[in-house]
C-alpha positions in Angstrom: -9.3 3.7 5.0 -11.3 3.4 2.4 -14.0 1.1 1.1 -12.7 0.6 -2.4 -9.3 -0.5 0.6 -12.2 -2.6 2.4 -13.4 -4.3 -0.5 -9.3 -5.8 -2.7 -8.6 -5.9 1.4 -11.0 -8.8 2.0 -11.0 -10.2 -1.8 -7.2 -10.2 -1.6 -8.4 -12.6 1.9 -11.3 -14.6 0.4 -8.6 -15.2 -3.2 -6.6 -16.7 -0.4 -9.7 -19.0 1.2 -9.6 -17.7 4.5 -12.8 -15.9 4.6 -16.2 -16.7 2.2 -18.8 -14.5 1.3 -22.7 -15.2 1.2 -25.7 -13.6 0.2 -28.6 -12.4 1.7 -30.5 -10.1 0.0 -29.1 -6.5 -1.1 -26.4 -7.4 2.7 -23.2 -9.5 0.8 -21.5 -10.9 4.4 -17.9 -12.3 5.1 -17.4 -15.2 7.0 -14.0 -17.1 8.4 -12.7 -19.8 7.1 -10.7 -21.3 10.2 -9.3 -24.1 9.1 -6.5 -22.9 6.6 -5.8 -20.4 10.0 -5.8 -23.4 11.6 -3.3 -25.4 9.6 -0.6 -22.2 9.5 -0.7 -21.9 13.5 0.1 -26.1 13.4 3.0 -25.7 10.8 4.3 -22.6 13.2 4.3 -24.2 15.9 7.0 -26.2 15.1 8.7 -23.2 14.4 7.9 -21.6 17.6 9.0 -24.7 19.6 12.0 -24.4 17.9 12.8 -20.0 18.7 11.4 -20.6 22.5 14.2 -23.2 23.2 16.4 -21.4 21.3 15.9 -17.9 23.2 15.6 -20.2 26.4 19.4 -21.5 26.1 20.3 -17.5 25.1 19.7 -16.5 28.4 20.7 -19.6 30.2 24.1 -18.5 28.1 23.8 -14.6 29.6 22.2 -16.4 32.5 25.9 -18.0 32.6 28.2 -14.6 31.6 26.6 -12.4 33.7 27.8 -14.7 36.7 31.4 -15.1 35.5 31.3 -11.6 35.3 30.2 -10.6 38.9 33.4 -13.8 40.4 
């Protein structure tokens, strides 16, 4: 990955509030801002629960169908 491409990616993450840029003499350290990521993880948790439950029901249904075929 080129330096300019990395800079563009960092700028997008900074604009989204996911990282913060600092200054230390000639250094420009970046710091991860975890709070927005935690909010996304909490928001996605309901979807994960929904899909986990849906896939468990599908697995149970397929197991039931396989058992019926064996009889």
